[in-house]
Every structure is written in structure tokens, then in C-alpha cells.
N, C-alpha and C positions, 0 to 999 in steps of 0.2 A: 866706762865710756871714754873714748878718746876725743881729743880736741878737734880732730878732723870731722867727726860726726856732728858735733855741736855746731861747728862752723858751716857745715853743709845746710843745716836748718836755718842759720842766720842769712845765708846767701840765696836762699830760695827767692825767686822772683815770680809773682809778687810774694812778699813776706807773709808767712803763715804763723800766727802766734802759737806758742807751744808751752808746755809745762815740763820742767825738769823734775823727775821723781827720784828722791834719794833713798839710800838704804836704811836710814833712820826714820823713815816715814814722812819727812818734810818734803814739801814741794815748792817750787818757785815758778810763777807765771812770767813768761817772757812775751810781753805784748808788743814791744818795739825793739828792733835790733840794737838800738843805741843804749838800751838798759842793761846790757851784759858785755863784759870784756872777757875774752877767753884766752887763757895761756895754755901751755902744754900740759900742765898738771892740775891747774885750778882755774876757776872762773870767779869773777866779781860781779854780783848781781845788785843793781840799784833798785830800791823800793821807793818810788816817789811819794807815796802816801805817808810814809814815816820818815822820809829824807834820810834813809840809812843804807848801808852797804852790807852784803853778806858774802863771805868767802866760801866757795864751794869746791871741795876736792873732787875732781872729775871721776876719780876711782869710785866714789860713792854715788854716782848717778846711775841708777838702775835702768831707767827708761826715759824716753822723750815722747810725749804725746801731743798731737795737735789740739789746740783749743778751738772748738767749733764756735761760730758766731752765736752770741748770746749765752755761752757757757762760761762758768766761773768755777775755779777749784780753790780749795783752801791753800794758803801758803804759810 
């Protein structure tokens, strides 16, 4: 996945929450645009529940899927 694609999701107006699905089976819910910082090769995802950060190599992002209202996925 390239950084432009992720940034397009972040810039949608109104913002639509989405899930990053990785090649290792992990996923990250992005429910607010300020919870992710996207660089050219990696992203930093903030998890407020655990007050932690995860570094994600964009090359390992297989897909981005919208989170429908009321829907939750494992992260």
C-alpha cells in the first residue's frame, strides 16, 4: 500500500473510520484521523485504550476497509 492511498482515506470529508489489514493478520482500527501519522514508508498508529503506539510498514498493508457504524474488528 502506498502513503497516498492511506492519506486519501484520512482526507475524506466527512471522515469514514477504516481498518488497516496487514499481511501478518493484524489489523488496526482508525476511528479518528488524528490517531495515525503517515510517512512515505510507514505509519504510526496510536491506541488510546492502551496508551501505546504501533509502527506499521505500509508495504505490509494488504487492504483498507471501511468500518460501518456499530461494527468493530479485532486489532
